[in-house]
Structure formats: structure tokens, C-alpha cells
N, C-alpha and C positions, 0 to 999 in steps of 0.2 A: 570541418563538423559544420552543418549549418541549422539554424534555429527558427522555429515558428512559433505560432500559438494557435489552438484549436479551440473556438470557445462552444461553450453550451449554451442554448436558449434555455433550457430547463428541464427538473429531473421530475419524472411522472412512474412513481413508485421505484421500484429494484429493476422492474425488466425494461424498461423504455425510457429512451434518452434522447432527446431532437437537438442536432449537431450541427453548427455551420462551417462551413468552409473545408476544405481540403488541402489548404495551404499545402506548401513543399512537398509535401508526402505522398501527393496523389501520383507523382510519377512514379514510386516505389511498388506501386500496387498496378501500373498499368500493366495488361495483359501482353502488351505488344513491345515491351520493354526488354532489352537485352537483360537479362537476370544476372550475368556475371558482370557487368559493369553499372548495375543499378544500385542506387543508395541505399542503404539499409534505415528503413524509416521507424522511429521508436515514440510512442507516446508516454509521458510523464507528468506527473505534479511537481510543481516546484520544489526542491528539496535544496535549502543553504542559500543564504542571501547573503552572508559575510564575505563583504571584499576583500576582506584579509585574507580569505583561505579559499583554498581550491573549492570549486561548486563541485559535488561529488556526481552530478549528473554530466557536466561538462568531462570531469575525470573519466566517466564510464565511458562516453561516446568517444574519447580519445583512445583510451586502450583497446575498445572493439575495433576502431580502425585499425590499431595498430596489429591486431590478431587477424583481422579479416582480409584487410590489402584493400577495404570498401569506403566509400564516403559513409557518412553517417550524420542522418536529420535529426535531430530531437524536436519534437512537437510536443508544447506545453498544453496540457487541458486541466480545467480546473479541479477535476476530483479522480477518485477511484473509479467510478462507473462510467465517467466520461474516458478513461483510459480502454475498458473494457468495448464501450460502445464504439470507439474509432477502432478498434481490432474488426469487430465484426461487420463493421461496416468496411471494411478493406480500406479504410484512411491512413492505415501504418501497418507495418509488417510485425512487431512484437512490443508489449510492454510488459514491466516487472511488477508482479504484485505480490502483498501480502496473503496470506492464507486463505481468508474468506472472499477477498474480490475473486479470487484465483477459482475457489469453489463455485461462487455463483455463476461465472463464466463458462466454466465448462462445464457446469449443469444443463447450460441452454443446448448445447449439442453444434454449436456454433463457433467455438472458439477450442484452439487444441494448447492445449499445455505441452510446451518444447521441451521443458525440463524442469524440475521441483526440487527444492531443498527439505529434506527431511525435517520434522521437529526434533526438541529434545525435550526434557522433563523440566527445563526452566519455565518458569511464570512468567507468564507475556505483560500483562499490565498492573498499573494502580492507580488511585484516586489520589490526586496532589490537591493538597489544603495548605493556605499559610500556615506560618509557625504557630499564632496567637490564635489559630481557629477553635473553637472547641470540640469541634469533630476529631474522636480518637481513634473510632471503631468504625468498620464498615456500615453497621446498624446505626451507628450515628447520622450516617447521609438520611436517614428518613423524614421527609420535611423540608429536604435540603434542593437546592438548583444545581444541576451538574452539568458540566459541558462535557461535549462529546467532540469529536475531532469531524466524521463524517459518517453517513450511514454505512457507508460500506469499508470502511475501516477496522481491520480486524483487532488492532492492538488501544484503538481510540472510541472503539463504539462495541463490535461483537463480546469481545472476551472482560471487559469492565461489566457490560450489561448482564452477561452471564455469572460475574462476580456477585453482583450487588442480589440478583435471583437466587443465588444459592443462599445469603444472609437473608432471604425473605423478603427483599424489596422489588416491587415490579414500577417498571417505568411508566410513568402518568398516573400511578395511584398513591404510591408510597414517596415518590422523587418526583420532580420536573427535569426535564431534559432538554437543551439546546444545543444545537447543531452549530460550531463555529467556523466551517469551512476547512478546519485541518488543526493540528497539533498547537501549530503556534498562535492561532486564533483562540484555541481554548485556554493557553496561557496567558493570554493578554487580558481575555475575559475574569480569570481569576484575578489576575495582579490589579485591574482594576474594579474589584468587589461587585461584577456583575454576577459572578456564580461563586456558591460555597467551595466548589471542588472543580478540578479538571480533570477526565481520566485521560490518561496517556500511557505510551512504552515504558517499561521500565528503563528499556534499555537507552532512551533519549533521556530519561534523568542521570544515567550513568556517565554519558556523554557530555553532557554540560553543555556551555555555549559553543557554537552558537545555536545548536539545537534546543537548549533547556535554559531557559533566562533567570531561573533565581540561583541564588549563591547558596552555600552550606549556611544551616541556621533560619534560613528565609522559608522555608517549605519542609512537610514533612508526606511521607508517602501513605496512604491508609489501603491497607489491604492489599493481597496479590491474588490475582488471576492463576487458573490453570495453565498448563501448557499448551499448543497448540498440535496437533497432528500432523501438520506440514507448515514449515516454516514461511515458503513463500513459492512462487513460479517465473518463470517467463511464458506469456501466453503469446500465441501466434496466430495470426490469418491462416484459416484452412485453404484459402487460395496460393499461400506461399510457395515458391519452385522447391523441388527435393534438392537442388545444388543450394542454395540460400538457409535452407533448413540445415542441411546437414553440415553446413560451414561454421553454423551458429551453433551447434552441437558441440563442436569441436572447442570452438574460439570461447564462450560464455565459461566453461568451467576455468579456463585459464586465465580470464578477466576477474573472475571472482576467486582469487587465490590471495593465501598470505600475503604475499609480497606487496600486493595493490589495496591492502587493507587501510592503511593510513589516507590515500587517494581517495578511494571510495567512501570514507566517511560512515555517516549512519546508512549510505545505500546498500555497503556490503557486512554492517556489523551482524544484521541477524543470519546470513547466508555463508559468510566465509568461514570453512571451518566443519560445517554439516554436510552430510552424506547427500551428493548429487542423483538424482534419478534423471535417465534421458529418457525422453518419451513415456511419462508415467500413465499408468492407466488410470483413466477417470473414477476408479472405484477407490483410490488415494484419498479421494477428496471426500469421502462419504462421512469420514469423522466429524466433519463438521456440522451435519444434518440437525443435531439433536441441538447446538449451542445454537443455532440459528433460527430454530424455531422460537426460542425464548425470547429474541429478539422479533418475533412477528413474522421470520420469514421461511418460506417452504421453497428449497431450495427445485424440488419438483416442479413448481407452479412456474418457475422460468424456461421451460422449456420448450 
């Protein structure tokens, strides 16, 4: 496995992102490269920094190398939208995304969903407060400062914003929103008293350290969001060759299997055990339209 970093200069809205550097992954997008021997390039946001535990991204790369017989290159980018733009720009081959950024990407017509994992009836998000907080119910977040992960996070933005909306609270009117750059940043802001609540994935609170820093008795979850129609997907560049596409369609379900659950950690938690849909129809993602609109995002505007 090889690792590189692709930096983002800035985010303008939800449909445009300026990226710098092609890093090592450019080799796999080279039309003249031998597809059979070319590395498989993945863009990902950082996930897991506990030196005593196996990094889920590195574990995934190793498992994918084992299944495909190809070298895997991991390119770190700062947020979900950077993953989407790296795929659109042919800098990388694939990216693993949660439901909303998948819907945003597919709606552009410039990114393919290689496979998707169906959602279930489980709630996705909650808003975490410290144990001594006076906030007891979602409605108590009126007038509060709330931390979200980033503007394309399913569990760290779209779903909790929808939950707040359903409780009669609108962003920028009834509460102040800040974007912490990721779930970890939200937790830090809460711990340091910079915000009143940090909205995040229920799954992270269940996993505990190193993904969730608060011990039992130090925090409470306020509210639960609805479920999502799609848990996540693997997105691919449209120029991906047929041989690599077929190889990944066979290898990825094998990687995201119960036997690899411990190694994949948070990366596999939402996907393993869910129904796997190969080459899903874009219509599968239409269930996100109404929820996205609550956050001020019209998916059709991104086409």
C-alpha cells in the first residue's frame, strides 16, 4: 500500500472544489497505463489515529490488495466533498462515501456508484451534550451553538439538521451552526466548551475510543434522527476501465464481510451486514432529496 495527501485549497458551495496536486494516484488514472498492472487509487478522509490500533483505512487497503492482487494507493483528503471532486477529476479511482455525499456526487452525472449498501430502519445521528448540560431534549437546543462535522457529512450534518428541523428548529435562526472539519473536531469543540452540542453518528458513540472520546457518565445523547435510504456507497470515476470495475465489484463485498469487521472498525460498521447493491440505479439516491433540501441543498442544482 502507498499513501499520499491531496490538499484542498477551498470549498465554494457544494458543487465546486479546487484541488491541488495529483499525488501518486495520477498513475492509475493515466489512460495509457496498463489497467491490469495499475494500482487502485482511493481517496479518503482520515479515519482513526490511535497508534495502538490498526487504522481502518490501512486495513481496508491491505484487504483490497489481497482480494484484487493489485497495489492500492490511499490518498488523504480533508473532507467528503474533496473525495467526490478527486473522483470527478480522475485523480483517483474510487472513494467510500456515506449516503448524502454519494447522492450529491451521483446527482452530478459525472460520478458512478460502483456499489451501494442499503439502509435499514436504525436512527443515524444524535446530538451529544456533556452530562451536566441543561439541554435535555432536542427543543432545548434553541439558542444553542451546535457543532457539525462538515457540510457533506450524512451523520454529522444532514441527518441531525433534519432532526432539528423536525423539532421546529432552523439553522441560523433558532441555533448557531459551526463546522468542525470532522467528527473528532466536533467532540473537541464540545469538550473545550466552545459549543453546547456536537451532532454525530450514533454508531461512533457506540464504538467508543478511539472514535468517541467521552466515557460513560460524561455525556448524553439528545434526540435520534430518522434512518437513511442508503447507508453508503463506493463511488468510481466514469473513466474506470471495465476490467478494474468488474474486479472491484467482486472484491469489495468480500472485503466488507463479517470476518473483517474488527479490522475495518468504524469504516465497516455501517456497511457490513447490509444488503449490497452492485451498479445501483441513480434513482436509489432520490430518497435524499427532501432531507437535503432542509439543509439548503438542491441535488438537481449540482447536475
